[in-house]
VEXGUKOL-477362 format. One record per residue: residue in three letters; x, y, z of N, C-alpha, C in turn. Coordinates in pm, whole numbers, padded with zeros to 5 digits, always signed. Layout:
<recs>
ALAXYZXYZXYZ/...
</recs>
This chain:
<recs>
MET+04930+06316+17024+05072+06278+17000+05150+06395+16943/ALA+05273+06413+16992+05360+06519+16941+05398+06490+16797/THR+05430+06594+16722+05472+06578+16584+05608+06643+16568/ALA+05664+06631+16446+05798+06683+16418+05803+06834+16427/THR+05689+06902+16425+05688+07048+16434+05650+07094+16574/THR+05636+07004+16669+05601+07042+16806+05721+07110+16872/PRO+05701+07224+16938+05812+07281+17015+05858+07182+17123/PHE+05983+07189+17161+06037+07095+17259+06154+07161+17330/VAL+06192+07103+17441+06308+07150+17519+06420+07047+17502/ALA+06537+07094+17466+06658+07011+17459+06747+07044+17577/VAL+06803+06940+17639+06890+06960+17755+07021+06883+17733/ASP+07131+06954+17743+07265+06893+17732+07328+06902+17869/ILE+07340+06786+17936+07399+06779+18070+07540+06727+18060/GLY+07637+06815+18081+07775+06774+18081+07829+06769+18222/ASN+07959+06756+18235+08020+06750+18367+08041+06887+18428/SER+08034+06991+18345+08059+07127+18396+07938+07220+18387/ARG+07846+07192+18296+07733+07282+18273+07608+07202+18240/ILE+07493+07264+18268+07364+07217+18219+07312+07322+18120/LYS+07291+07282+17998+07244+07376+17895+07104+07336+17854/LEU+07012+07430+17861+06875+07407+17820+06840+07498+17704/ALA+06760+07449+17612+06721+07531+17496+06580+07496+17454/LEU+06504+07597+17420+06370+07580+17364+06377+07591+17214/PHE+06336+07485+17144+06330+07485+16999+06186+07490+16957/ASP+06155+07587+16869+06017+07596+16817+05989+07489+16716/SER+06095+07443+16647+06081+07336+16549+06220+07281+16521/PRO+06236+07149+16502+06368+07097+16468+06408+07115+16323/VAL+06321+07172+16243+06349+07184+16099+06458+07287+16075/ALA+06553+07251+15990+06659+07345+15949+06692+07322+15804/ASN+06744+07422+15741+06782+07405+15601+06900+07310+15589/ALA+06920+07254+15470+07031+07163+15446+07164+07230+15482/ARG+07249+07152+15554+07381+07194+15596+07377+07316+15688/GLN+07265+07335+15758+07255+07434+15863+07198+07367+15987/LEU+07241+07414+16103+07193+07357+16228+07070+07432+16278/PRO+06978+07361+16342+06865+07429+16404+06914+07521+16516/ARG+06847+07631+16534+06883+07727+16637+06769+07743+16737/PRO+06801+07745+16867+06695+07759+16967+06642+07902+16976/SER+06522+07915+17025+06464+08048+17043+06490+08101+17184/ARG+06514+08013+17280+06544+08052+17419+06652+07957+17474/GLN+06739+08009+17558+06844+07928+17617+06863+07959+17765/LEU+06914+07863+17838+06950+07881+17978+07071+07794+18006/ASP+07169+07851+18073+07295+07782+18102+07316+07785+18255/LEU+07329+07667+18316+07339+07659+18461+07460+07572+18503/PRO+07518+07598+18622+07617+07506+18675+07548+07379+18726/PRO+07621+07268+18735+07556+07141+18768+07510+07127+18912/ALA+07556+07212+19001+07518+07195+19143+07369+07214+19169/LEU+07307+07298+19086+07163+07329+19101+07132+07373+19245/GLU+07206+07470+19292+07179+07525+19424+07063+07624+19416/ASP+07031+07691+19526+06908+07771+19534+06898+07874+19423/SER+07007+07946+19393+07003+08050+19290+06977+07991+19154/GLU+07038+07873+19127+07015+07809+18997+06873+07754+18987/LEU+06822+07701+19098+06685+07651+19095+06586+07766+19071/THR+06615+07882+19129+06528+07998+19106+06530+08038+18960/ALA+06649+08039+18900+06659+08072+18756+06587+07970+18670/LEU+06597+07843+18706+06529+07739+18629+06378+07753+18639/ARG+06328+07777+18757+06182+07791+18776+06131+07916+18706/THR+06209+08022+18708+06169+08144+18636+06161+08116+18486/TRP+06259+08042+18434+06259+08005+18293+06137+07921+18260/LEU+06104+07829+18347+05987+07743+18325+05857+07824+18323/GLU+05847+07918+18413+05727+08000+18421+05715+08096+18305/ALA+05829+08152+18261+05826+08256+18157+05791+08199+18020/TYR+05839+08080+17987+05824+08028+17851+05738+07903+17843/ARG+05689+07859+17957+05602+07742+17966+05659+07616+17901/PRO+05788+07593+17905+05838+07467+17848+05798+07346+17930/ALA+05744+07368+18051+05700+07254+18132+05592+07173+18064/ASP+05520+07237+17971+05411+07168+17902+05460+07092+17779/LEU+05587+07102+17747+05641+07048+17622+05723+06923+17644/PRO+05750+06847+17537+05843+06733+17550+05983+06782+17585/TRP+06050+06706+17672+06187+06734+17708+06277+06621+17658/LEU+06381+06653+17585+06476+06555+17534+06611+06582+17600/ILE+06662+06487+17677+06780+06509+17759+06894+06417+17713/GLY+07006+06478+17681+07131+06405+17655+07225+06430+17771/SER+07265+06327+17843+07343+06346+17966+07461+06253+17974/VAL+07573+06305+18028+07689+06223+18061+07720+06234+18211/GLN+07625+06292+18287+07649+06312+18430+07526+06260+18507/ARG+07536+06144+18568+07421+06079+18627+07366+06154+18748/ASP+07456+06202+18837+07407+06270+18957+07332+06399+18922/THR+07390+06478+18832+07323+06600+18789+07188+06571+18724/THR+07184+06466+18644+07059+06427+18578+06952+06392+18683/SER+06992+06317+18786+06897+06279+18889+06843+06405+18961/ARG+06929+06501+18990+06884+06625+19056+06786+06701+18966/LEU+06823+06710+18837+06734+06783+18744+06599+06714+18732/LEU+06598+06583+18723+06471+06511+18710+06384+06533+18832/ASP+06443+06539+18950+06364+06567+19071+06300+06704+19061/VAL+06375+06803+19013+06319+06939+18999+06206+06938+18898/LEU+06228+06874+18784+06126+06875+18679+05999+06806+18726/ARG+06011+06699+18800+05891+06630+18852+05816+06722+18951/ASP+05892+06794+19033+05827+06890+19124+05752+06997+19048/GLU+05802+07030+18928+05738+07133+18846+05638+07073+18749/ARG+05604+06947+18770+05502+06878+18690+05538+06861+18543/VAL+05669+06845+18518+05714+06810+18384+05716+06659+18375/ASP+05638+06601+18284+05630+06456+18278+05660+06396+18140/ARG+05685+06481+18041+05714+06430+17907+05864+06438+17884/ILE+05936+06342+17942+06083+06345+17946+06138+06221+17878/THR+06233+06241+17789+06305+06131+17725+06453+06146+17751/LEU+06512+06046+17816+06658+06040+17832+06715+05971+17709/LEU+06791+06042+17632+06836+05988+17502+06939+05877+17519/ALA+06925+05776+17433+07021+05666+17425+07066+05657+17279/SER+07169+05577+17256+07227+05568+17122+07124+05526+17017/GLY+07032+05437+17055+06933+05389+16959+06828+05491+16921/ASP+06823+05604+16992+06728+05709+16960+06776+05804+16851/LEU+06901+05793+16814+06961+05893+16725+06964+05846+16580/PRO+06949+05940+16485+06959+05907+16344+07105+05897+16302/LEU+07172+05792+16352+07316+05779+16334+07358+05633+16334/GLN+07433+05594+16234+07493+05461+16235+07619+05466+16320/VAL+07631+05373+16413+07747+05366+16502+07820+05237+16473/SER+07938+05247+16413+08012+05129+16370+08106+05079+16481/LEU+08047+05051+16596+08120+05005+16714+08046+04888+16774/PRO+08117+04797+16845+08048+04682+16904+07944+04717+17009/ARG+07967+04826+17085+07875+04864+17192+07838+05012+17181/PRO+07746+05047+17091+07706+05188+17079+07652+05244+17209/ASP+07591+05158+17291+07532+05202+17418+07637+05246+17520/ARG+07765+05213+17496+07871+05250+17588+07946+05376+17545/VAL+07901+05438+17438+07962+05563+17389+07889+05681+17454/GLY+07963+05781+17498+07902+05899+17556+07802+05960+17460/ILE+07682+05987+17509+07575+06038+17421+07613+06174+17361/ASP+07698+06251+17432+07741+06380+17378+07823+06364+17253/ARG+07907+06260+17252+07991+06232+17133+07903+06194+17015/LEU+07801+06115+17038+07711+06072+16929+07626+06189+16880/LEU+07580+06271+16972+07500+06387+16931+07584+06485+16847/GLY+07710+06502+16884+07796+06586+16803+07811+06530+16663/ALA+07816+06397+16650+07827+06333+16519+07699+06355+16437/VAL+07584+06350+16503+07456+06376+16433+07460+06516+16371/ALA+07504+06612+16449+07509+06751+16398+07616+06765+16289/ALA+07729+06698+16307+07835+06706+16203+07785+06649+16070/ASN+07702+06546+16076+07647+06490+15952+07559+06592+15879/ARG+07494+06680+15954+07415+06784+15889+07506+06886+15823/LEU+07621+06914+15879+07708+07020+15830+07806+06978+15722/ARG+07851+06851+15727+07960+06812+15641+07915+06799+15495/THR+08011+06812+15405+07987+06793+15264+07969+06644+15234/ALA+07871+06611+15154+07848+06469+15122+07974+06409+15062/GLY+08009+06290+15110+08125+06218+15059+08256+06254+15128/ARG+08252+06348+15222+08371+06382+15299+08355+06335+15442/PRO+08463+06278+15502+08456+06244+15643+08461+06370+15728/ALA+08430+06353+15855+08431+06467+15946+08497+06426+16077/ILE+08555+06518+16146+08611+06496+16278+08548+06601+16372/VAL+08497+06550+16484+08437+06638+16585+08527+06645+16707/VAL+08561+06764+16746+08647+06788+16862+08562+06862+16968/ASP+08550+06801+17085+08476+06864+17195+08574+06896+17304/LEU+08595+07025+17330+08692+07070+17429+08619+07108+17557/GLY+08574+07008+17628+08501+07030+17753+08585+06984+17873/THR+08515+06930+17974+08585+06876+18091+08690+06773+18047/ALA+08649+06688+17955+08741+06601+17882+08745+06648+17737/ILE+08851+06614+17668+08864+06646+17525+08837+06520+17446/THR+08740+06524+17358+08712+06409+17273+08738+06448+17128/VAL+08794+06355+17053+08820+06372+16909+08762+06249+16842/ASP+08658+06267+16759+08586+06154+16702+08579+06165+16549/LEU+08577+06049+16487+08575+06039+16341+08440+05992+16291/ILE+08387+06065+16192+08265+06025+16120+08307+05994+15978/SER+08269+05877+15929+08313+05834+15796+08248+05917+15685/ALA+08299+05900+15564+08244+05969+15448+08099+05928+15424/GLN+08057+05813+15477+07919+05768+15466+07833+05808+15584/GLY+07892+05877+15684+07815+05930+15795+07810+05842+15917/ALA+07893+05738+15925+07892+05648+16040+07993+05694+16146/PHE+07954+05683+16273+08044+05715+16382+08145+05600+16396/GLN+08275+05636+16387+08381+05535+16383+08452+05516+16516/GLY+08429+05603+16613+08505+05600+16737+08597+05720+16744/GLY+08688+05718+16841+08779+05833+16855+08871+05818+16974/ALA+08907+05930+17033+09000+05935+17143+08946+06029+17251/ILE+08979+05998+17376+08939+06082+17490+09064+06112+17572/MET+09083+06238+17604+09197+06276+17689+09152+06386+17787/PRO+09230+06412+17892+09189+06510+17992+09173+06647+17928/GLY+09072+06720+17975+09055+06858+17933+09161+06947+17999/ILE+09166+07072+17954+09269+07163+18002+09253+07188+18153/TYR+09130+07211+18200+09109+07237+18342+09143+07111+18424/MET+09101+06994+18375+09131+06870+18446+09281+06850+18459/SER+09356+06876+18354+09501+06862+18358+09564+06961+18456/ALA+09511+07085+18456+09563+07186+18549+09541+07144+18694/ARG+09424+07088+18721+09395+07040+18855+09485+06924+18895/ALA+09510+06835+18801+09598+06719+18829+09740+06767+18862/MET+09792+06866+18789+09926+06919+18819+09933+06978+18959/TYR+09827+07046+19000+09822+07107+19132+09814+07001+19241/GLU+09729+06900+19221+09706+06799+19325+09819+06700+19339/PHE+09893+06673+19232+09996+06570+19236+10139+06623+19241/THR+10151+06754+19269+10284+06814+19290+10283+06893+19419/ASP+10400+06932+19462+10410+07007+19588+10406+07158+19564/LEU+10470+07205+19458+10490+07348+19442+10413+07412+19328/LEU+10358+07332+19239+10286+07391+19126+10150+07443+19172/PRO+10116+07567+19138+09989+07625+19186+09869+07579+19102/MET+09752+07600+19156+09629+07579+19079+09605+07703+18995/ILE+09592+07685+18864+09570+07798+18775+09436+07784+18706/ASP+09376+07896+18678+09241+07899+18619+09254+07897+18469/MET+09228+07780+18412+09235+07766+18266+09099+07778+18198/GLN+08992+07783+18278+08859+07787+18220+08833+07921+18148/SER+08898+08027+18196+08874+08159+18137+08967+08189+18022/LEU+09054+08096+17988+09152+08120+17882+09082+08126+17745/ASP+09082+08242+17683+09019+08254+17552+09116+08299+17443/GLN+09242+08317+17477+09343+08354+17380+09462+08259+17396/PRO+09522+08215+17286+09640+08127+17297+09751+08198+17374/PRO+09814+08132+17469+09921+08195+17545+10053+08187+17470/PRO+10152+08268+17505+10285+08251+17446+10338+08109+17471/ALA+10404+08052+17372+10455+07918+17389+10569+07911+17490/LEU+10649+08016+17496+10765+08019+17584+10724+08085+17716/GLY+10712+08005+17822+10679+08060+17952+10800+08106+18026/THR+10800+08229+18081+10913+08286+18151+10899+08284+18302/ALA+10790+08222+18350+10767+08200+18492+10683+08074+18502/THR+10671+08022+18624+10605+07893+18644+10462+07891+18589/VAL+10383+07990+18625+10243+07991+18582+10235+08001+18430/GLU+10319+08087+18370+10318+08100+18225+10362+07971+18158/ALA+10459+07902+18218+10503+07775+18160+10394+07669+18169/MET+10323+07667+18282+10212+07572+18297+10103+07602+18196/THR+10070+07730+18185+09965+07768+18091+10000+07728+17949/SER+10125+07751+17911+10170+07712+17779+10160+07562+17759/GLY+10212+07486+17854+10211+07342+17840+10071+07285+17833/LEU+09981+07336+17915+09843+07287+17914+09774+07318+17782/PHE+09784+07443+17739+09713+07486+17619+09773+07420+17494/TRP+09902+07441+17474+09965+07392+17351+09976+07239+17350/GLY+09985+07179+17469+09982+07034+17474+09850+06977+17426/ALA+09738+07045+17466+09606+07001+17422+09590+07023+17272/VAL+09633+07142+17225+09624+07170+17080+09706+07068+17000/GLY+09827+07042+17046+09914+06948+16975+09855+06807+16973/GLY+09795+06765+17084+09732+06634+17088+09615+06623+16991/VAL+09535+06728+16985+09420+06729+16893+09468+06727+16749/LYS+09567+06808+16717+09620+06811+16577+09677+06678+16538/GLN+09746+06611+16630+09807+06484+16597+09699+06376+16573/LEU+09594+06380+16654+09485+06283+16637+09412+06306+16505/ILE+09390+06431+16469+09326+06459+16341+09408+06403+16227/GLU+09538+06421+16234+09624+06371+16126+09623+06217+16121/LEU+09616+06153+16239+09615+06007+16241+09481+05953+16193/PHE+09373+06021+16227+09239+05974+16187+09216+05992+16037/ALA+09267+06099+15985+09243+06132+15841+09375+06181+15779/PRO+09468+06090+15755+09598+06129+15701+09582+06176+15555/PRO+09673+06263+15508+09668+06305+15369+09671+06184+15276/PRO+09598+06191+15164+09529+06309+15108+09386+06328+15155/THR+09343+06250+15258+09206+06267+15307+09185+06408+15358/ARG+09075+06467+15322+09041+06604+15366+08916+06599+15451/ALA+08934+06568+15578+08821+06561+15669+08783+06703+15714/GLN+08653+06727+15723+08607+06855+15780+08613+06845+15932/VAL+08653+06950+15995+08672+06953+16140+08574+07051+16203/PHE+08498+07000+16302+08401+07083+16375+08439+07078+16523/LEU+08442+07195+16585+08481+07205+16725+08369+07264+16807/THR+08356+07214+16931+08262+07268+17026+08327+07261+17164/GLY+08260+07317+17265+08314+07316+17400+08381+07448+17436/GLY+08422+07460+17563+08463+07587+17617+08580+07655+17548/ALA+08682+07579+17508+08802+07641+17448+08799+07637+17296/ALA+08688+07596+17236+08685+07573+17092+08709+07698+17010/ALA+08659+07812+17055+08673+07935+16976+08818+07972+16958/SER+08901+07953+17061+09042+07990+17049+09124+07883+16980/VAL+09079+07757+16984+09156+07646+16928+09129+07630+16777/ALA+09007+07655+16734+08968+07629+16596+09064+07689+16495/PRO+09098+07818+16501+09188+07873+16399+09329+07820+16405/LEU+09366+07754+16514+09499+07698+16527+09513+07563+16458/LEU+09399+07503+16428+09399+07370+16365+09408+07380+16214/SER+09323+07462+16157+09325+07485+16012+09232+07600+15979/ALA+09248+07656+15860+09162+07765+15819+09018+07721+15802/GLU+08997+07589+15778+08862+07539+15756+08795+07488+15882/ALA+08867+07473+15991+08807+07424+16115+08694+07515+16158/GLN+08582+07455+16191+08458+07533+16214+08415+07521+16359/HIS+08399+07635+16425+08353+07638+16564+08202+07640+16568/GLU+08142+07542+16637+07994+07535+16650+07963+07518+16801/PRO+07937+07627+16870+07916+07617+17016+07796+07533+17057/LEU+07695+07520+16971+07572+07445+17006+07567+07311+16933/LEU+07682+07251+16904+07683+07129+16824+07605+07017+16889/VAL+07627+06992+17019+07558+06883+17087+07408+06912+17098/MET+07376+07037+17130+07235+07075+17141+07166+07059+17006/ALA+07233+07096+16898+07176+07080+16764+07155+06931+16734/GLY+07248+06844+16781+07230+06703+16763+07102+06649+16828/ILE+07067+06705+16946+06940+06670+17009+06823+06713+16922/ALA+06831+06838+16874+06723+06889+16791+06703+06811+16663/LEU+06815+06769+16603+06805+06692+16479+06756+06549+16502/SER+06766+06504+16625+06715+06371+16661+06567+06374+16699/ALA+06516+06496+16720+06381+06510+16772+06269+06459+16682/PRO+06273+06480+16551+06159+06438+16471+06119+06292+16489/GLY+06214+06200+16485+06179+06061+16503+06126+06031+16641/LEU+06171+06104+16744+06128+06079+16880+05990+06136+16904/LEU+05963+06255+16850+05834+06320+16877+05718+06252+16804/GLU+05747+06179+16700+05639+06114+16625+05612+05973+16673/ARG+05681+05927+16775+05653+05792+16827+05518+05785+16895/
</recs>
């Protein structure tokens, strides 16, 4: 039987990326997140070049022999990955559900909450100061803003279109607006756009930032001082725009898997 110190593979399957990480142990110091020793980041299509990279990773580090813990919000991608893993004789696989996590979920249907949102809350509970609520912002394909109570319970949150999704919608539902690449945006654009593309870029970026800031204020109005943790593609550029204390954690969801591992590995 596996134990809490058994190495394991964590997989975060989102709508835009598949992230794999090898953890030698889930143990981490208080208020610090576990860090993986090896990582692999793939697009969800899993075409020939991605499959080659995945098989090379499997051969190089032998994670095929280890437990795999998968948190997924994309069913088709998960099905493709499982087929590959079975071909590679990986058979110790756990698809994570809400009941597998060390987290109280104060909602009527915890099983209907995206596992990525719950895993982010698990990691936020490790980072936040005792007695303070936390807000987790995930700026991925969709933008989620979630509240964790001062006691550590997941309270729910809000979901809105991500920046790229909004850019695509403007292109598809208008005649003259172009498709613009917002995925590579790593610096805040000027608020005042002097041409169409610049105006779109401003509206998409600052609209998302404004929506997140408003939700944070509504979830934790003054004098509440909630800690804010951000993850996802645009998090590095957005974090300093929210507050001086907002903390960017690129591996927040992956760390949530690792922090959930001890209870799962000892079953």
